[in-house]
Every structure is written in C-alpha cells, then in structure tokens.
C-alpha positions in Angstrom: 108.4 84.1 118.5 106.4 82.9 121.4 104.9 84.7 124.3 104.3 82.4 127.3 102.1 83.2 130.4 100.5 81.0 133.0 96.7 80.7 133.1 95.2 81.8 136.4 94.2 78.8 138.5 91.3 80.6 140.1 89.1 79.9 137.1 90.4 76.4 136.7 90.5 75.3 140.4 90.5 71.6 139.6 93.3 71.8 137.1 97.0 72.4 137.6 98.4 75.7 136.3 98.9 75.6 132.5 101.1 77.6 130.2 99.5 79.1 127.1 101.8 79.7 124.1 100.7 82.5 121.8 102.5 82.3 118.5 103.2 85.7 116.9 104.6 85.9 113.4 107.9 87.5 112.6 107.3 91.0 111.3 109.4 91.6 108.1 109.9 94.8 106.2 111.4 94.5 102.7 113.0 97.6 101.2 114.3 98.6 97.8 114.5 101.9 95.9 111.0 102.4 94.5 108.9 99.6 96.0 107.8 98.5 92.5 109.8 95.4 91.8 112.1 93.7 94.3 110.5 94.6 97.7 107.0 94.4 96.2 107.8 90.9 94.9 109.1 89.8 98.2 106.0 91.1 99.9 103.8 89.4 97.4 105.4 86.0 97.7 105.4 86.0 101.5 102.1 87.7 102.2 100.3 84.4 102.9 103.3 82.7 104.6 102.1 81.7 108.1 105.6 82.3 109.5 105.7 86.0 108.8 103.8 89.3 108.5 105.2 91.4 105.7 105.3 94.9 104.4 107.4 96.6 101.7 108.6 100.1 101.0 111.1 102.1 99.0 113.6 104.7 100.0 113.2 107.2 97.2 110.8 110.1 97.5 108.8 108.9 94.5 108.5 105.3 95.7 105.1 103.6 95.5 105.2 103.5 99.3 108.1 105.1 101.2 109.7 103.7 104.3 108.3 105.3 107.4 109.2 105.5 111.1 106.0 103.5 111.8 107.3 100.7 109.5 110.6 100.6 111.3 109.0 100.5 114.7 106.7 97.7 113.5 109.4 95.5 112.0 111.3 92.8 113.8 113.8 92.7 110.9 114.4 94.7 107.7 115.7 93.1 104.5 117.2 95.8 102.2 117.9 94.8 98.7 121.1 96.8 98.5 123.6 98.3 100.9 122.6 101.9 99.8 119.1 101.2 101.1 120.4 100.2 104.5 122.6 103.3 104.6 119.6 105.5 103.6 117.5 104.1 106.5 120.3 104.5 109.1 121.0 108.1 108.0 117.3 109.1 107.6 116.2 107.6 110.9 119.3 108.4 112.9 118.4 108.4 116.6 115.6 105.9 116.1 116.2 102.5 117.6 116.2 100.5 114.4 115.5 96.8 114.0 118.2 94.6 112.6 118.8 95.4 108.9 120.2 92.7 106.6 121.3 93.4 103.1 120.3 90.8 100.4 122.5 92.3 97.6 119.9 91.8 94.9 120.5 94.2 92.1 117.8 96.2 90.3 117.8 93.9 87.3 114.4 92.3 87.7 110.8 93.0 86.9 108.0 92.5 89.4 107.4 88.8 90.1 110.3 87.7 87.8 110.7 84.0 88.4 114.5 84.3 88.9 113.9 87.0 91.5 111.3 84.9 93.3 113.7 82.0 93.4 116.6 84.1 94.7 114.4 85.6 97.4 113.1 82.2 98.5 116.6 80.6 98.5 117.9 83.4 100.8 114.9 84.1 103.0 113.3 80.8 103.7 116.2 79.4 105.7 116.7 82.8 107.4 113.0 83.0 108.5 113.2 79.5 109.9 116.4 80.4 111.8 115.1 83.6 113.2 111.8 82.0 114.3 113.6 79.1 116.0 115.9 81.6 117.8 112.9 83.6 118.9 110.9 80.7 120.2 
C-alpha cells in the first residue's frame, strides 16, 4: 500500500513539486484455535517478510494469545485457518467493522513449524500477498 503526498515547494523553491511515496506494509492477522501451531507458524515464517507486518492469535479462551478488538482494528486482512474461526470472529465482534477475513482451510493436523504446514502456507499466501499489495499500490 502506498501513501502519496506532494512535498511543499516553499522549502524547495528551486525544484518543481515532488511526490513522496511512503511504503507501508500489509498488516496481516493469522488466526487459529489456540495460537500454538498453525497461526503461530504463519506469524513466524512471515515475521521478517518486508511485504507484511504480522500478528497471530487464537479464538479459544485458553489460546496463547486471544483475538482482540485491537487486533481486528489493526489488521488490513485476517487469514483464518478454518471456517469456524471466521464465524467466531464475526459473531464475537458483531457490530465492529471487520477487515476482510479469508479462510485458508488448513486443518489442525500440524505441529508448530511443521515443514508441510510451512509449504502449504507459503503456497497459499505468497501469491495472495503479492496480489493484495499490487492492488493497494
């Protein structure tokens, strides 16, 4: 996503007006049930990706980190691992203007940082991040 604004010419009287482009990263929230395996893995593998800022959370009351209103206000997009996670968010935060929520349909069959889970996440998310960023720019 880009924010564009002209530079004031009063400080640069000899130069024509310029446009400064400030790049901001896509804010992504990953959600699963407990925030122990799937969403935590997604956060870990994308935490140093220059395209995105990432957080992860779970929907259950005993999750490592539970989804909050602040998370949803922060996020540009939410990737839920299962349809039930999306449903929980929409019901729990009814009345809040929610970001787009996409469901990845990744079952709870993986351990944290499982290589197959990492591969599945990258295959699904890398092209989606690129598409979302290009649309926002």
